[in-house]
C-alpha atoms as an extended CHARMM CRD file, in Angstrom:
* protein
*
       288  EXT
         1         1  MET       CA            138.6830000000       40.0050000000     -160.5690000000  PROA      1               0.0000000000
         2         2  THR       CA            136.3710000000       41.5990000000     -158.0100000000  PROA      2               0.0000000000
         3         3  VAL       CA            134.4920000000       44.6870000000     -157.7280000000  PROA      3               0.0000000000
         4         4  HSD       CA            136.8440000000       45.9890000000     -155.3820000000  PROA      4               0.0000000000
         5         5  TYR       CA            139.6800000000       46.3180000000     -157.5710000000  PROA      5               0.0000000000
         6         6  LYS       CA            137.6390000000       48.3450000000     -160.1810000000  PROA      6               0.0000000000
         7         7  GLU       CA            137.1430000000       51.0360000000     -157.4350000000  PROA      7               0.0000000000
         8         8  HSD       CA            140.9670000000       51.7520000000     -157.5130000000  PROA      8               0.0000000000
         9         9  PRO       CA            141.5440000000       55.2710000000     -158.3270000000  PROA      9               0.0000000000
        10        10  SER       CA            143.8350000000       54.8870000000     -161.2970000000  PROA      10              0.0000000000
        11        11  ALA       CA            140.8630000000       53.6050000000     -162.8010000000  PROA      11              0.0000000000
        12        12  LYS       CA            138.7410000000       56.2510000000     -162.7060000000  PROA      12              0.0000000000
        13        13  GLU       CA            141.5410000000       58.2730000000     -163.7850000000  PROA      13              0.0000000000
        14        14  ILE       CA            142.1030000000       56.2020000000     -167.1400000000  PROA      14              0.0000000000
        15        15  ILE       CA            138.2740000000       56.0120000000     -167.3190000000  PROA      15              0.0000000000
        16        16  ALA       CA            138.1490000000       60.2920000000     -167.2010000000  PROA      16              0.0000000000
        17        17  LEU       CA            140.9940000000       60.2250000000     -170.0370000000  PROA      17              0.0000000000
        18        18  GLN       CA            138.7270000000       58.2020000000     -172.5740000000  PROA      18              0.0000000000
        19        19  LYS       CA            137.6800000000       60.1080000000     -175.5950000000  PROA      19              0.0000000000
        20        20  ASP       CA            134.4610000000       59.7190000000     -177.3880000000  PROA      20              0.0000000000
        21        21  ASP       CA            135.7430000000       56.8040000000     -179.9550000000  PROA      21              0.0000000000
        22        22  GLY       CA            137.1120000000       54.6040000000     -177.3990000000  PROA      22              0.0000000000
        23        23  THR       CA            140.8240000000       55.1210000000     -177.4430000000  PROA      23              0.0000000000
        24        24  TRP       CA            143.1570000000       57.3360000000     -175.1320000000  PROA      24              0.0000000000
        25        25  GLY       CA            145.8760000000       59.5050000000     -176.4810000000  PROA      25              0.0000000000
        26        26  SER       CA            146.7850000000       59.8480000000     -180.2750000000  PROA      26              0.0000000000
        27        27  SER       CA            148.5360000000       56.4080000000     -180.4340000000  PROA      27              0.0000000000
        28        28  PHE       CA            147.6460000000       53.0630000000     -179.4460000000  PROA      28              0.0000000000
        29        29  HSD       CA            150.3200000000       50.9960000000     -179.1640000000  PROA      29              0.0000000000
        30        30  SER       CA            152.5420000000       50.8020000000     -176.2730000000  PROA      30              0.0000000000
        31        31  LEU       CA            152.6880000000       48.3920000000     -173.4070000000  PROA      31              0.0000000000
        32        32  SER       CA            155.4950000000       49.8430000000     -171.5360000000  PROA      32              0.0000000000
        33        33  VAL       CA            154.8240000000       51.3180000000     -168.1520000000  PROA      33              0.0000000000
        34        34  PRO       CA            153.0100000000       54.7580000000     -168.3520000000  PROA      34              0.0000000000
        35        35  LYS       CA            155.2730000000       57.3900000000     -167.5770000000  PROA      35              0.0000000000
        36        36  GLY       CA            155.0900000000       60.7190000000     -165.7050000000  PROA      36              0.0000000000
        37        37  THR       CA            153.2920000000       63.2660000000     -168.2290000000  PROA      37              0.0000000000
        38        38  LYS       CA            153.3910000000       60.9320000000     -170.9040000000  PROA      38              0.0000000000
        39        39  GLU       CA            150.4090000000       60.8310000000     -173.2260000000  PROA      39              0.0000000000
        40        40  LEU       CA            148.4970000000       57.3880000000     -172.1460000000  PROA      40              0.0000000000
        41        41  THR       CA            148.2920000000       54.9800000000     -175.1460000000  PROA      41              0.0000000000
        42        42  THR       CA            144.9690000000       52.7430000000     -175.6060000000  PROA      42              0.0000000000
        43        43  GLU       CA            147.1530000000       49.9450000000     -174.8310000000  PROA      43              0.0000000000
        44        44  GLN       CA            148.3400000000       51.1880000000     -171.5140000000  PROA      44              0.0000000000
        45        45  ALA       CA            144.6590000000       51.7230000000     -170.5860000000  PROA      45              0.0000000000
        46        46  LEU       CA            143.4170000000       49.0950000000     -171.5490000000  PROA      46              0.0000000000
        47        47  ARG       CA            146.0610000000       46.5120000000     -169.9720000000  PROA      47              0.0000000000
        48        48  ARG       CA            145.5070000000       48.6230000000     -166.9140000000  PROA      48              0.0000000000
        49        49  LEU       CA            141.5070000000       48.1720000000     -166.9390000000  PROA      49              0.0000000000
        50        50  TRP       CA            141.7940000000       44.8290000000     -167.9600000000  PROA      50              0.0000000000
        51        51  ILE       CA            144.3060000000       44.0530000000     -164.7330000000  PROA      51              0.0000000000
        52        52  LEU       CA            142.1570000000       45.1820000000     -162.3590000000  PROA      52              0.0000000000
        53        53  GLY       CA            139.1680000000       43.6930000000     -163.8360000000  PROA      53              0.0000000000
        54        54  TYR       CA            137.0160000000       45.2030000000     -166.3310000000  PROA      54              0.0000000000
        55        55  THR       CA            135.2350000000       43.1740000000     -169.0680000000  PROA      55              0.0000000000
        56        56  LEU       CA            132.8080000000       43.8070000000     -172.0790000000  PROA      56              0.0000000000
        57        57  GLU       CA            130.2160000000       44.1960000000     -169.5470000000  PROA      57              0.0000000000
        58        58  ASP       CA            131.3580000000       47.3530000000     -168.9810000000  PROA      58              0.0000000000
        59        59  GLU       CA            130.7580000000       50.7000000000     -170.3390000000  PROA      59              0.0000000000
        60        60  VAL       CA            134.6420000000       51.6890000000     -171.1450000000  PROA      60              0.0000000000
        61        61  ILE       CA            135.7870000000       48.2810000000     -172.4480000000  PROA      61              0.0000000000
        62        62  ARG       CA            132.6330000000       48.0310000000     -174.8640000000  PROA      62              0.0000000000
        63        63  LYS       CA            133.5470000000       51.6540000000     -176.5470000000  PROA      63              0.0000000000
        64        64  THR       CA            136.7850000000       50.2450000000     -177.1580000000  PROA      64              0.0000000000
        65        65  VAL       CA            136.0900000000       47.0910000000     -178.4540000000  PROA      65              0.0000000000
        66        66  LYS       CA            133.4310000000       48.6340000000     -180.8720000000  PROA      66              0.0000000000
        67        67  CYS       CA            136.4820000000       51.2110000000     -181.8580000000  PROA      67              0.0000000000
        68        68  MET       CA            138.7310000000       48.4520000000     -182.6330000000  PROA      68              0.0000000000
        69        69  GLU       CA            135.9520000000       46.3170000000     -184.1190000000  PROA      69              0.0000000000
        70        70  ALA       CA            135.3240000000       48.9300000000     -186.7670000000  PROA      70              0.0000000000
        71        71  CYS       CA            139.3830000000       49.2460000000     -187.6320000000  PROA      71              0.0000000000
        72        72  LEU       CA            139.4860000000       45.2940000000     -187.9480000000  PROA      72              0.0000000000
        73        73  ARG       CA            136.8130000000       46.1470000000     -190.6770000000  PROA      73              0.0000000000
        74        74  GLY       CA            138.7170000000       48.7330000000     -192.3460000000  PROA      74              0.0000000000
        75        75  GLU       CA            136.2480000000       51.0650000000     -191.6440000000  PROA      75              0.0000000000
        76        76  ARG       CA            138.8460000000       53.6650000000     -189.8150000000  PROA      76              0.0000000000
        77        77  LYS       CA            142.0390000000       53.6950000000     -188.8540000000  PROA      77              0.0000000000
        78        78  ILE       CA            142.7260000000       53.4630000000     -185.0210000000  PROA      78              0.0000000000
        79        79  ASP       CA            145.8350000000       55.9400000000     -185.0960000000  PROA      79              0.0000000000
        80        80  ASN       CA            148.1530000000       57.4920000000     -187.9240000000  PROA      80              0.0000000000
        81        81  TYR       CA            151.1170000000       55.6530000000     -186.2930000000  PROA      81              0.0000000000
        82        82  TRP       CA            153.3100000000       53.7970000000     -188.4750000000  PROA      82              0.0000000000
        83        83  GLU       CA            156.4680000000       51.4770000000     -188.0440000000  PROA      83              0.0000000000
        84        84  LYS       CA            158.8790000000       50.9260000000     -191.2670000000  PROA      84              0.0000000000
        85        85  THR       CA            160.6950000000       48.0620000000     -189.8580000000  PROA      85              0.0000000000
        86        86  HSD       CA            157.2750000000       45.9020000000     -189.6560000000  PROA      86              0.0000000000
        87        87  ASP       CA            154.4330000000       45.1700000000     -192.2570000000  PROA      87              0.0000000000
        88        88  TRP       CA            152.5580000000       47.8060000000     -189.7030000000  PROA      88              0.0000000000
        89        89  GLU       CA            149.3250000000       47.0300000000     -191.4440000000  PROA      89              0.0000000000
        90        90  LEU       CA            149.1680000000       43.3280000000     -190.5810000000  PROA      90              0.0000000000
        91        91  PHE       CA            150.7970000000       44.1390000000     -187.2190000000  PROA      91              0.0000000000
        92        92  THR       CA            147.8480000000       46.4060000000     -186.5640000000  PROA      92              0.0000000000
        93        93  MET       CA            145.6520000000       43.9250000000     -187.1600000000  PROA      93              0.0000000000
        94        94  LEU       CA            147.4440000000       41.4760000000     -184.9120000000  PROA      94              0.0000000000
        95        95  MET       CA            147.1870000000       44.0330000000     -182.2010000000  PROA      95              0.0000000000
        96        96  LEU       CA            143.5800000000       44.7490000000     -182.4350000000  PROA      96              0.0000000000
        97        97  SER       CA            142.5270000000       41.0700000000     -183.0210000000  PROA      97              0.0000000000
        98        98  ALA       CA            144.3960000000       40.1930000000     -179.4450000000  PROA      98              0.0000000000
        99        99  TRP       CA            142.5840000000       42.6040000000     -177.7090000000  PROA      99              0.0000000000
       100       100  ILE       CA            139.4220000000       42.0020000000     -179.1070000000  PROA      100             0.0000000000
       101       101  ARG       CA            139.8250000000       38.3220000000     -177.9970000000  PROA      101             0.0000000000
       102       102  ILE       CA            140.9740000000       39.3550000000     -174.5190000000  PROA      102             0.0000000000
       103       103  PHE       CA            137.8130000000       40.6820000000     -173.6960000000  PROA      103             0.0000000000
       104       104  ASP       CA            135.4850000000       38.8930000000     -176.5960000000  PROA      104             0.0000000000
       105       105  PRO       CA            136.9310000000       35.8230000000     -177.1670000000  PROA      105             0.0000000000
       106       106  ASP       CA            133.9300000000       34.8820000000     -179.7740000000  PROA      106             0.0000000000
       107       107  ASN       CA            134.4360000000       37.7820000000     -181.9640000000  PROA      107             0.0000000000
       108       108  VAL       CA            133.6860000000       37.1060000000     -185.3030000000  PROA      108             0.0000000000
       109       109  ASP       CA            136.0720000000       39.4840000000     -187.0100000000  PROA      109             0.0000000000
       110       110  ALA       CA            138.8300000000       38.5790000000     -184.6210000000  PROA      110             0.0000000000
       111       111  VAL       CA            138.4060000000       34.9180000000     -184.6350000000  PROA      111             0.0000000000
       112       112  LYS       CA            138.3920000000       35.0380000000     -188.7900000000  PROA      112             0.0000000000
       113       113  PHE       CA            142.2210000000       36.8990000000     -188.4870000000  PROA      113             0.0000000000
       114       114  SER       CA            142.8360000000       34.2020000000     -184.9810000000  PROA      114             0.0000000000
       115       115  GLU       CA            142.6000000000       31.4500000000     -187.6100000000  PROA      115             0.0000000000
       116       116  ARG       CA            144.7190000000       32.6550000000     -190.0720000000  PROA      116             0.0000000000
       117       117  TRP       CA            147.7770000000       32.4450000000     -187.3810000000  PROA      117             0.0000000000
       118       118  ALA       CA            146.5670000000       29.6590000000     -186.4050000000  PROA      118             0.0000000000
       119       119  LYS       CA            146.9360000000       27.8070000000     -189.4930000000  PROA      119             0.0000000000
       120       120  ILE       CA            150.6670000000       28.7120000000     -189.6990000000  PROA      120             0.0000000000
       121       121  ILE       CA            151.5430000000       27.8370000000     -186.1450000000  PROA      121             0.0000000000
       122       122  GLU       CA            149.6850000000       24.2120000000     -187.0310000000  PROA      122             0.0000000000
       123       123  LEU       CA            151.8860000000       23.7480000000     -189.9550000000  PROA      123             0.0000000000
       124       124  ALA       CA            155.3000000000       25.0400000000     -188.5820000000  PROA      124             0.0000000000
       125       125  PHE       CA            155.0860000000       22.7550000000     -185.9020000000  PROA      125             0.0000000000
       126       126  SER       CA            153.3580000000       19.9430000000     -187.9780000000  PROA      126             0.0000000000
       127       127  ASN       CA            156.3840000000       17.8060000000     -187.8980000000  PROA      127             0.0000000000
       128       128  GLY       CA            156.3190000000       17.8140000000     -183.9320000000  PROA      128             0.0000000000
       129       129  THR       CA            158.9030000000       20.3880000000     -183.3580000000  PROA      129             0.0000000000
       130       130  TYR       CA            159.2250000000       23.7990000000     -185.1110000000  PROA      130             0.0000000000
       131       131  CYS       CA            160.4750000000       24.2670000000     -188.3220000000  PROA      131             0.0000000000
       132       132  HSD       CA            161.1040000000       27.8770000000     -189.3960000000  PROA      132             0.0000000000
       133       133  ASN       CA            161.1990000000       26.9850000000     -193.5490000000  PROA      133             0.0000000000
       134       134  ALA       CA            157.5960000000       25.3090000000     -192.6560000000  PROA      134             0.0000000000
       135       135  TYR       CA            156.7460000000       28.7300000000     -190.8010000000  PROA      135             0.0000000000
       136       136  LEU       CA            157.7750000000       30.9710000000     -193.6040000000  PROA      136             0.0000000000
       137       137  THR       CA            156.1540000000       29.2620000000     -196.3160000000  PROA      137             0.0000000000
       138       138  ALA       CA            152.6990000000       28.6360000000     -194.1730000000  PROA      138             0.0000000000
       139       139  TYR       CA            153.2730000000       32.7620000000     -193.5120000000  PROA      139             0.0000000000
       140       140  ARG       CA            153.5950000000       33.5780000000     -197.2400000000  PROA      140             0.0000000000
       141       141  ASN       CA            150.3680000000       31.4890000000     -198.1870000000  PROA      141             0.0000000000
       142       142  ALA       CA            148.2010000000       33.1690000000     -195.1030000000  PROA      142             0.0000000000
       143       143  PHE       CA            149.4360000000       36.4610000000     -196.1860000000  PROA      143             0.0000000000
       144       144  SER       CA            150.8840000000       36.4680000000     -199.5660000000  PROA      144             0.0000000000
       145       145  SER       CA            153.8410000000       38.0370000000     -198.3150000000  PROA      145             0.0000000000
       146       146  ASN       CA            157.0260000000       37.9800000000     -196.6170000000  PROA      146             0.0000000000
       147       147  PRO       CA            157.8850000000       38.2840000000     -192.6680000000  PROA      147             0.0000000000
       148       148  LYS       CA            159.2910000000       41.8950000000     -192.5840000000  PROA      148             0.0000000000
       149       149  GLY       CA            160.0860000000       42.5240000000     -188.9360000000  PROA      149             0.0000000000
       150       150  ALA       CA            160.6210000000       41.0320000000     -185.5950000000  PROA      150             0.0000000000
       151       151  ARG       CA            156.9340000000       40.5250000000     -184.6100000000  PROA      151             0.0000000000
       152       152  GLU       CA            156.2630000000       38.4430000000     -188.1500000000  PROA      152             0.0000000000
       153       153  LEU       CA            159.3950000000       36.5890000000     -187.9100000000  PROA      153             0.0000000000
       154       154  ASP       CA            159.1380000000       35.5050000000     -183.9370000000  PROA      154             0.0000000000
       155       155  PHE       CA            155.3410000000       34.8360000000     -182.9180000000  PROA      155             0.0000000000
       156       156  SER       CA            156.7190000000       34.1940000000     -179.2060000000  PROA      156             0.0000000000
       157       157  ASP       CA            154.9930000000       37.5770000000     -177.9750000000  PROA      157             0.0000000000
       158       158  PHE       CA            151.9520000000       38.4360000000     -175.8770000000  PROA      158             0.0000000000
       159       159  TYR       CA            149.8880000000       39.0500000000     -179.0450000000  PROA      159             0.0000000000
       160       160  HSD       CA            150.2870000000       35.5270000000     -180.8210000000  PROA      160             0.0000000000
       161       161  LEU       CA            150.2940000000       34.0100000000     -177.2080000000  PROA      161             0.0000000000
       162       162  VAL       CA            146.9200000000       35.8510000000     -176.4560000000  PROA      162             0.0000000000
       163       163  LEU       CA            145.6150000000       35.4160000000     -180.3770000000  PROA      163             0.0000000000
       164       164  LEU       CA            146.2350000000       32.0250000000     -180.7560000000  PROA      164             0.0000000000
       165       165  LYS       CA            144.2140000000       30.7250000000     -176.9160000000  PROA      165             0.0000000000
       166       166  GLY       CA            141.5200000000       27.9890000000     -178.1560000000  PROA      166             0.0000000000
       167       167  MET       CA            142.6720000000       27.8910000000     -181.9260000000  PROA      167             0.0000000000
       168       168  LEU       CA            144.9600000000       25.3470000000     -181.9750000000  PROA      168             0.0000000000
       169       169  SER       CA            145.0260000000       21.4880000000     -181.4290000000  PROA      169             0.0000000000
       170       170  LYS       CA            145.6910000000       19.8870000000     -178.8570000000  PROA      170             0.0000000000
       171       171  GLU       CA            149.2330000000       18.5250000000     -180.3670000000  PROA      171             0.0000000000
       172       172  THR       CA            150.2080000000       21.8250000000     -181.4520000000  PROA      172             0.0000000000
       173       173  GLN       CA            149.4670000000       23.4680000000     -178.4240000000  PROA      173             0.0000000000
       174       174  ASN       CA            151.5470000000       21.1380000000     -176.7720000000  PROA      174             0.0000000000
       175       175  TYR       CA            154.4040000000       21.6320000000     -178.9170000000  PROA      175             0.0000000000
       176       176  LEU       CA            154.0390000000       25.1430000000     -178.7500000000  PROA      176             0.0000000000
       177       177  LEU       CA            154.4770000000       25.5520000000     -175.0970000000  PROA      177             0.0000000000
       178       178  ASP       CA            157.1840000000       23.2450000000     -175.1220000000  PROA      178             0.0000000000
       179       179  TYR       CA            158.8070000000       25.9790000000     -177.7610000000  PROA      179             0.0000000000
       180       180  ILE       CA            157.9020000000       28.6460000000     -175.6360000000  PROA      180             0.0000000000
       181       181  LEU       CA            159.4780000000       27.2680000000     -172.5030000000  PROA      181             0.0000000000
       182       182  THR       CA            162.6200000000       26.5100000000     -173.5190000000  PROA      182             0.0000000000
       183       183  LYS       CA            162.6410000000       29.8710000000     -175.6010000000  PROA      183             0.0000000000
       184       184  GLN       CA            165.9350000000       31.7460000000     -174.3140000000  PROA      184             0.0000000000
       185       185  ASN       CA            164.5680000000       35.7710000000     -174.3510000000  PROA      185             0.0000000000
       186       186  GLY       CA            161.2610000000       34.7210000000     -172.6770000000  PROA      186             0.0000000000
       187       187  ILE       CA            157.9500000000       36.1900000000     -174.0970000000  PROA      187             0.0000000000
       188       188  TYR       CA            158.2780000000       39.6190000000     -175.9040000000  PROA      188             0.0000000000
       189       189  TYR       CA            156.6090000000       42.7910000000     -174.3630000000  PROA      189             0.0000000000
       190       190  ILE       CA            155.6030000000       40.6580000000     -171.3640000000  PROA      190             0.0000000000
       191       191  TYR       CA            158.8950000000       38.5720000000     -169.7460000000  PROA      191             0.0000000000
       192       192  THR       CA            162.2310000000       38.5820000000     -171.4910000000  PROA      192             0.0000000000
       193       193  GLU       CA            164.8270000000       38.6830000000     -168.6730000000  PROA      193             0.0000000000
       194       194  SER       CA            165.1560000000       34.5860000000     -169.0390000000  PROA      194             0.0000000000
       195       195  SER       CA            163.3720000000       31.8270000000     -170.5120000000  PROA      195             0.0000000000
       196       196  ILE       CA            160.3050000000       30.5840000000     -168.7460000000  PROA      196             0.0000000000
       197       197  CYS       CA            162.1030000000       27.4880000000     -167.6590000000  PROA      197             0.0000000000
       198       198  GLN       CA            164.6680000000       29.3730000000     -165.4220000000  PROA      198             0.0000000000
       199       199  LEU       CA            162.9840000000       30.9280000000     -162.4770000000  PROA      199             0.0000000000
       200       200  PRO       CA            163.5380000000       34.2350000000     -161.2080000000  PROA      200             0.0000000000
       201       201  LYS       CA            166.9960000000       34.5210000000     -158.7030000000  PROA      201             0.0000000000
       202       202  VAL       CA            165.1180000000       36.9910000000     -156.4460000000  PROA      202             0.0000000000
       203       203  PHE       CA            161.2350000000       36.4170000000     -155.4940000000  PROA      203             0.0000000000
       204       204  ALA       CA            160.7920000000       39.6640000000     -154.1330000000  PROA      204             0.0000000000
       205       205  SER       CA            161.0970000000       41.4390000000     -157.1480000000  PROA      205             0.0000000000
       206       206  LYS       CA            159.9270000000       43.2070000000     -160.1830000000  PROA      206             0.0000000000
       207       207  GLN       CA            160.9800000000       40.7050000000     -162.0120000000  PROA      207             0.0000000000
       208       208  THR       CA            158.9880000000       37.9140000000     -160.8300000000  PROA      208             0.0000000000
       209       209  SER       CA            155.6070000000       39.9320000000     -161.3600000000  PROA      209             0.0000000000
       210       210  HSD       CA            156.7500000000       39.9800000000     -164.5940000000  PROA      210             0.0000000000
       211       211  TYR       CA            157.3000000000       36.5210000000     -164.6150000000  PROA      211             0.0000000000
       212       212  LEU       CA            153.8830000000       35.8300000000     -163.3250000000  PROA      212             0.0000000000
       213       213  SER       CA            152.6000000000       37.7060000000     -166.6140000000  PROA      213             0.0000000000
       214       214  ALA       CA            153.9090000000       35.1950000000     -168.4220000000  PROA      214             0.0000000000
       215       215  LEU       CA            152.7860000000       32.3880000000     -166.3240000000  PROA      215             0.0000000000
       216       216  GLU       CA            149.2920000000       34.1490000000     -166.6660000000  PROA      216             0.0000000000
       217       217  ILE       CA            149.1170000000       33.8970000000     -170.3570000000  PROA      217             0.0000000000
       218       218  LEU       CA            150.2710000000       30.3790000000     -170.5910000000  PROA      218             0.0000000000
       219       219  SER       CA            148.2540000000       29.4610000000     -167.6500000000  PROA      219             0.0000000000
       220       220  GLU       CA            144.8380000000       29.9150000000     -170.6080000000  PROA      220             0.0000000000
       221       221  TYR       CA            145.7940000000       26.9910000000     -172.3220000000  PROA      221             0.0000000000
       222       222  ASP       CA            145.3190000000       23.3980000000     -171.8950000000  PROA      222             0.0000000000
       223       223  GLY       CA            148.1720000000       21.1450000000     -170.4690000000  PROA      223             0.0000000000
       224       224  ALA       CA            149.9680000000       24.0940000000     -169.1890000000  PROA      224             0.0000000000
       225       225  GLY       CA            149.8780000000       23.1290000000     -165.2910000000  PROA      225             0.0000000000
       226       226  GLU       CA            151.8530000000       20.2670000000     -165.8390000000  PROA      226             0.0000000000
       227       227  LYS       CA            154.3000000000       22.0120000000     -167.8670000000  PROA      227             0.0000000000
       228       228  LEU       CA            154.6120000000       24.4440000000     -165.4720000000  PROA      228             0.0000000000
       229       229  SER       CA            154.4790000000       22.0340000000     -162.2670000000  PROA      229             0.0000000000
       230       230  PHE       CA            158.2760000000       23.3910000000     -161.5940000000  PROA      230             0.0000000000
       231       231  ALA       CA            156.7680000000       26.7930000000     -161.0160000000  PROA      231             0.0000000000
       232       232  ILE       CA            153.7540000000       25.9120000000     -159.3890000000  PROA      232             0.0000000000
       233       233  ALA       CA            156.3380000000       24.4570000000     -156.6620000000  PROA      233             0.0000000000
       234       234  TRP       CA            158.7610000000       27.6140000000     -156.7530000000  PROA      234             0.0000000000
       235       235  LEU       CA            155.5020000000       29.2550000000     -156.0010000000  PROA      235             0.0000000000
       236       236  TYR       CA            154.2270000000       27.2650000000     -152.8720000000  PROA      236             0.0000000000
       237       237  GLN       CA            157.9990000000       27.5900000000     -151.1500000000  PROA      237             0.0000000000
       238       238  TYR       CA            157.1720000000       31.2730000000     -150.7910000000  PROA      238             0.0000000000
       239       239  GLN       CA            153.6270000000       31.1910000000     -149.3230000000  PROA      239             0.0000000000
       240       240  ASP       CA            154.2920000000       31.9950000000     -145.7460000000  PROA      240             0.0000000000
       241       241  LEU       CA            152.4790000000       30.5270000000     -142.5830000000  PROA      241             0.0000000000
       242       242  ASN       CA            149.7360000000       32.6390000000     -143.4940000000  PROA      242             0.0000000000
       243       243  GLY       CA            149.2000000000       31.4750000000     -146.7550000000  PROA      243             0.0000000000
       244       244  GLN       CA            150.2420000000       34.6360000000     -148.5690000000  PROA      244             0.0000000000
       245       245  TRP       CA            152.4270000000       35.5500000000     -151.0030000000  PROA      245             0.0000000000
       246       246  ASP       CA            154.6700000000       39.0420000000     -150.7660000000  PROA      246             0.0000000000
       247       247  LEU       CA            156.6640000000       40.3540000000     -153.8530000000  PROA      247             0.0000000000
       248       248  GLY       CA            157.6900000000       43.1990000000     -151.8350000000  PROA      248             0.0000000000
       249       249  LYS       CA            157.2660000000       47.5670000000     -152.3630000000  PROA      249             0.0000000000
       250       250  GLN       CA            159.2140000000       46.8490000000     -155.2850000000  PROA      250             0.0000000000
       251       251  ALA       CA            156.8050000000       45.1990000000     -157.4900000000  PROA      251             0.0000000000
       252       252  ARG       CA            154.7440000000       48.0450000000     -157.3100000000  PROA      252             0.0000000000
       253       253  ASP       CA            154.7450000000       49.2220000000     -161.2810000000  PROA      253             0.0000000000
       254       254  GLY       CA            151.1170000000       50.8560000000     -161.7800000000  PROA      254             0.0000000000
       255       255  VAL       CA            150.2940000000       48.1710000000     -164.3820000000  PROA      255             0.0000000000
       256       256  TYR       CA            149.6300000000       45.3120000000     -162.4520000000  PROA      256             0.0000000000
       257       257  PHE       CA            150.5750000000       46.5410000000     -158.7890000000  PROA      257             0.0000000000
       258       258  PRO       CA            149.0510000000       47.5940000000     -156.7570000000  PROA      258             0.0000000000
       259       259  LEU       CA            145.4300000000       46.3090000000     -156.6130000000  PROA      259             0.0000000000
       260       260  SER       CA            144.8320000000       47.6940000000     -153.5850000000  PROA      260             0.0000000000
       261       261  ASN       CA            143.9520000000       51.4660000000     -153.5240000000  PROA      261             0.0000000000
       262       262  SER       CA            147.4400000000       51.7850000000     -151.6300000000  PROA      262             0.0000000000
       263       263  TRP       CA            150.1790000000       50.0990000000     -150.3170000000  PROA      263             0.0000000000
       264       264  ARG       CA            150.8670000000       51.5870000000     -147.4260000000  PROA      264             0.0000000000
       265       265  LYS       CA            150.0530000000       48.5810000000     -144.9980000000  PROA      265             0.0000000000
       266       266  ALA       CA            152.0350000000       45.7540000000     -145.9870000000  PROA      266             0.0000000000
       267       267  GLU       CA            148.7350000000       43.8970000000     -145.4180000000  PROA      267             0.0000000000
       268       268  ASP       CA            146.8760000000       45.4630000000     -148.1970000000  PROA      268             0.0000000000
       269       269  ARG       CA            150.3420000000       44.4150000000     -150.4680000000  PROA      269             0.0000000000
       270       270  LYS       CA            150.3470000000       40.5300000000     -149.2390000000  PROA      270             0.0000000000
       271       271  LYS       CA            146.5580000000       40.6350000000     -150.1440000000  PROA      271             0.0000000000
       272       272  ASP       CA            147.2410000000       42.1090000000     -153.6750000000  PROA      272             0.0000000000
       273       273  CYS       CA            150.2730000000       39.4660000000     -154.3930000000  PROA      273             0.0000000000
       274       274  THR       CA            148.1020000000       36.5360000000     -152.5990000000  PROA      274             0.0000000000
       275       275  TYR       CA            144.9620000000       36.9850000000     -154.7570000000  PROA      275             0.0000000000
       276       276  ARG       CA            147.2680000000       37.4750000000     -158.4290000000  PROA      276             0.0000000000
       277       277  ILE       CA            149.3360000000       34.3360000000     -156.8110000000  PROA      277             0.0000000000
       278       278  ASN       CA            146.1630000000       32.5150000000     -156.0040000000  PROA      278             0.0000000000
       279       279  ARG       CA            144.1680000000       33.2480000000     -158.9670000000  PROA      279             0.0000000000
       280       280  ILE       CA            147.4560000000       31.8640000000     -161.4130000000  PROA      280             0.0000000000
       281       281  LEU       CA            147.4830000000       28.4180000000     -159.2850000000  PROA      281             0.0000000000
       282       282  LYS       CA            143.8860000000       27.6200000000     -159.8650000000  PROA      282             0.0000000000
       283       283  LYS       CA            143.9470000000       28.4360000000     -163.5770000000  PROA      283             0.0000000000
       284       284  LEU       CA            147.3420000000       25.9760000000     -163.9950000000  PROA      284             0.0000000000
       285       285  SER       CA            145.3520000000       23.4810000000     -161.3510000000  PROA      285             0.0000000000
       286       286  GLY       CA            141.9560000000       23.4330000000     -163.9040000000  PROA      286             0.0000000000
       287       287  TYR       CA            139.9130000000       24.7680000000     -161.1710000000  PROA      287             0.0000000000
       288       288  ASP       CA            139.3670000000       28.5560000000     -162.6590000000  PROA      288             0.0000000000
């Protein structure tokens, strides 16, 4: 992204709240939209900064990645939060590894954890379609335990898809994309309104913004452009005569939008929407 978006007022506010150890608030996990006076989580801060274009070249990100690396190596804890319904220690490693790879794809510790998950997915799709029994067996072999909660039993979520980027064989990647595209409840944490194959009924909506977030993740996979050709055609249907897109005021959520300092002017809103959609189209076309 451009430096223009890195100057957004919300970025300055988030950076000012970062603690010395590189975290925010008292909790790491939560991808929900920040609300009012509620304490900002580290994930919420990272996601907003990521969307605004911050990278490992920025000190605010380097501090957090360094902290997450230490947590992944077991040198410290990210926080004291714990969910009994999950294998929380394993899930925390999943979250940390995914976020580290977003900013540092070749990070040794994160890649090592990614390789364990990649082996599970390779075996789960070894016959060309997903086999849950094969998945369970591979999971037990990798982690010496049974899947405990939904995030261990179902890998169609933000973290796994980020984690597995560039880690799978061409064949398995193809099978995984087919599986994700047709899964009824989409991608957990990102887009759960329907399957990815089912387009939003109203283009100018927050739902479409969520749908775009799913396309952004899937566009990182080779071959996604061909499989998502229907979504590409759909996007072009809503491009106006000036080559722009407009998701409307309702798409503003404080996370994905706005990118500009203000949406008081419709032209700024259109610029933001157009920038985001063009980036997706370029990736799906193999030009990014």
